[in-house]
N, C-alpha and C positions, 0 to 999 in steps of 0.2 A: 648782830645786824640793826642798822639804827632805821627807823620809820615813821612816816610826817603821815597824819591825819589830814587832807587837804577838804575844806567842808565847802559846800556849792550853797549858794540860796537862790532858792526857785524864786524868779518873777510872781509875784503875788497874784497881776493878773493871768498865768498859765496857770499858775495853781487853782482859781475858780474857775477856769474851762478845764480843767484836768476831771475833777470833780462834778463840773455842771454846773452852768449858771442855776441863781437862785431865782425863784419867782417866776418858775414856770411849771408846764403839766411835764409827765413822762410818764411813756409806759414803762413798767417795771416786769411783767409778766402774762404770759396767757392767762383768760379767767381759770382753765382748769386747774392750774398751778394749787389754787386756794380751795381748800374744802373746810371741815370744821377743825381740825386739829391745826396748831400754828405752821407755818412753816417761816424760816427765815431767811433772810435775802440780801447779799452787799450789794447797795445801787445808791450810784449818788454822796460815796464818802460816808456812807454810815450803813448797819446792820440795820434791817426793818425788819418788825415781826409782821404778818399779817394773818388773821383768821378771819372765817365767816361765822356770822352770829346764826348760830342753828334758830335762834325764832325771827328773825327777819331776814336771813339771807345776805345781808348785807356784809360787805366787806368791812375788815378796821385793819387800821396802820399804825404801829409806834414804833419808836426807836426801841430798838432790840436789847434793851438795857435798862433793867431794874431800877429805880432811882436810887433806892437803899445800898445794895451792894454789889450793884452791874453785873448781876448775875443772867443770863439771856430769859428773859422772858419766854422764847419761843418754848422754853423746855417746861413751862409752867401748865395750868388748867384753863380752859375757855371758861368762861360765866358770863356767858351773852355777850352784853359789849365790856366787858372788863377781862383780864387777864391775869390768875394769881401766881406770884412767882413762886417755881419750885422749893425755892434756898430757904426763906422765911414768910412765905404765904403773906407777902404784899398785894393789896390786889390795885391795879391800876385799870381806870377807864379808857374807853380808847379818845377820850378829849385830852388827856393825858394827867388826867387828875388822881392823887391816889386817893381812892375810898377807903380802905380799910388796912389799918396796921394790926395783924392779931394779937402780934408779941408785946404790944406795947399801947394798947387802944388809948384815942388822945393825944398824942402824942404829935410835935408840930407839922411831922411828912404830913399826917391824915389831913384832907382838904385840899393841898399844894399841887399845883400843877407844875409838878415837877419830872414829867417825861415829855421827851419831844413827840408830838403827834404829828401826823400826815395826814392830810383832806385825800380822801380814794373816790372816785369814781370808775365806774364800771363801763365801755362799749367797746362795740366792734371785736368782740370776744375778747379783749386784755383789758387788765387793769393800769389804771392811771393815777398816780401819787402825785401831789402838788408840793413843790420842793422849797417852801417857803423859807425866807429869812428868818423870820418870825417863828420859835419854835410852840407858840401858843397862838399862833392866829386861829384868830375866832370863826371866818369864813373866807373859803377860797373863791378865786373868780368862776366862772363858769368854764368846763372844759369845751373848747368849740375846736371838733374835729371837720375834715373837707364834708362835702356832701357825699364823695365816693363812700364814705363809710358811715354816713347818717342818712342818705335819702331813700325812700324805700324804690326810687327808680334804678336803683344801683344794687349788686350783689357783690361780696368780697371774702375772701378765704386768706384768712393772716398766717404770716410763715415766720414763725420763731426762731432763732437761733443764735447761739452766743459764737465768738468769734475771739480769738487769741491777739487781740492789739487795740490801741487804743481807738475809743468811737470815732473822733477825729479824722482817722483813715478811713472811715466808711464814711462819714459826710464828703471827703474830698472824692473820693471813688463817684459817689450820685452825683456831685455835681461835676464832674469830667464825661459827659457822655461821649467823649470822642473814644472813651475805651471803646466803646460797644464793636465797633467797627475792626479791632483787633482783637482784643480777649475774645470775645463772643461771636469771632465772624465763621467761627464751622457747628454753631447752635441755628436750632430750628427757625429763628427769625430775625437773626441779625447779621446775613449774609450780604445785604444789597447796599447801594448806596455808595456814592465817593469816600476814599481813604484820605482825603484831603478838607480841611474844610476851612472857612473863616466864621468867626463868631461873633455873635453879638450878644450884648445886656440889655434887659428891657425891665423900667421898673411896675410893679404891680401894687395895689394897696397894700398888701399885706407885705411883700418881699422883693424879689424880682426873677426874672425869668432868663437863664443861660441856653443861648438856642443858636442853630448853627444858620448861616444867612443862605437861602436859596433850596433846601432841601428840607422838607416836612413829611411826615409820615411814611419814610423810607427807612428810617433803622431809628435807633436810640439817638434823638435828632433835636433832645432839649430836656431842660431841666428846669421845674419851677422849685424856688427855697421861701415858705412861707413862716410868717410867726404870727400866730392868732391865741398866744398863751401860752404855745406849743409850737415846737419848732419840727415843722414837719415836709417834706420832701414830696414832689408827684412828678413822674414822668410818663409815657406813653411808648407804647411798642406795638408799629402796626402788625396786626395777624390776616394771616389769609382767611377767605372762608371755611376753610379746612379746621378752624380752630373756632367755629362755632359761632352763635349769634353775639353782639354786642358791640362791633365794630373794633377800633383799637383796644390794646390793653392797658387798663392804668393802674399804673403802683403807687401807692403810698408809704412812704417808711418815713421811721423816727429812732434815734438809736440813744441808747442811755447807757452812760458810763457803770461798769460793774467796778473794775480794778482801773490802774490807767496798764493795763494791758489785755483787758480781759471786756468787751463791749454785749451788752444787750442790741441785738438787730432784729426789727420790726418791719416786715413789709407786709404790706396787704394788696393781693392781686386781685383787680375790682374790674368790674363791666358793667355797662348799662344797659340794665335785661330786666323784663317783669314779664309776668305771666307762665306760658308754658317756656318760653326762651330761656327764664332763669333756671327753670329745673331743667333743662336740657344744658344748658352752660354748666350749672354744678356738676351734672352727671359726667359731664365730658371734661372738664377738669380734674377733678379724680381720679377719672379714667386713663386719660390721654395726656394731659398736659402738665399735672404737678410734677412728675418727676421730671421732665426735661426743664422744668423752672429750676428744681432744687441743683439740677446739672447746673444751668448757668450760675445759679449761687455760688455755687462749688469754687467754679472757676474766677471770681472775685476773692472770695476766703483764702483760697491756697496764695494768691498774686500777693494780698495786704497782708495775710500772716507772715510770710515769710521776708515782708521789707523790716529793715531792722530798725528799731524804736527812734533812731536819729535822722531816720532818712529826710525827715522833713525839713531837715536842717540842715543837708547839701544837695540841695535840687538846682535846675538851672530849669527855670518855667519860660514858655512862652505863648504865644496867642491863644493857643488851646486853655491855658488857665488861666484865664481872666475870673472865672467862677469861680476857682479856688480861692486866688487871690481876695478876689471882693467878699467874699463870705469870710474867710479867716479875719480879714479887717472890722467887718462887722462885728464878728464873735467875741474881738478881741477888745474894741472899744464898749461892748453891753460888758465886756469883763472887769475892764479897767475903771468903769461906772460907777459898778457895785464895790470896787475895793475903793473907789473916793468916797462912796456912800457911807460904808462901813467904817471909814477911817473920821466921818464928820462930826465933828460934836453934837449931841442933842438938841 
């Protein structure tokens, strides 16, 4: 039997989007994942080793690849801000510099910046890394999270999960408020409001809002997309008084590629509460609301994971999908700019 190999060349901009745009912050895991022993996570097209310096408590991150022979540094020993590779004992500092080659002292590898470093910050219960174009970038820009995750007037819970789909399907799901009135109509908070709507786009200083015309604070009625050096999405779900103090429920989302079929899904559930109301709400959330929210999230997961990988190439979009079109176009343009920049002469 004669067979023929057919080679497909991926659009360079699509490849950039598939593994995640460069020069942005991304959440990679909950803080609780990283303890003193190194862990290896696949994120953003890399295997990344993370460990917590026992002396300072600071989280460090390098590509999980020893610059000597490529063994995983995550199998090695923690030496404060350095890791010793298990294979030949090569020591690599958190800034990517090889500090010691015990098998050949004084060799050229010693002192070289031979490993990819990742700048790390912790906040809102998560570990964030900066996905720099330059593997040896000296300083990353500050991580700018929304006030819902930084202000003392707010309280939040991180809900982390991993879904079996391209992270862009998760993004499409969140910029699509209309699905709330259908997929979640049996939920505890999204049974109200019209099942048809006209939408509009509204620009903001950091992105845009995609919202229903003539309906607010009834259902999942709008989504904001923001670029503050990290791509995050914000929405609100109105809550009855039985849902506790703090008014509408705010959700902050950020989504990280693990592979082209797996996504890191970060949602922070937030309410504006201080003093005794904060304690009341946090107790109520843990005891009454959290499982309901996971139930709603599960409806999204099942729908998205069962979509074919090429579902977004066989669509018939309509007015409800203006937000999806706007965001996809914007991200594609950012990816094209990165491709052009990478190909430009130095």
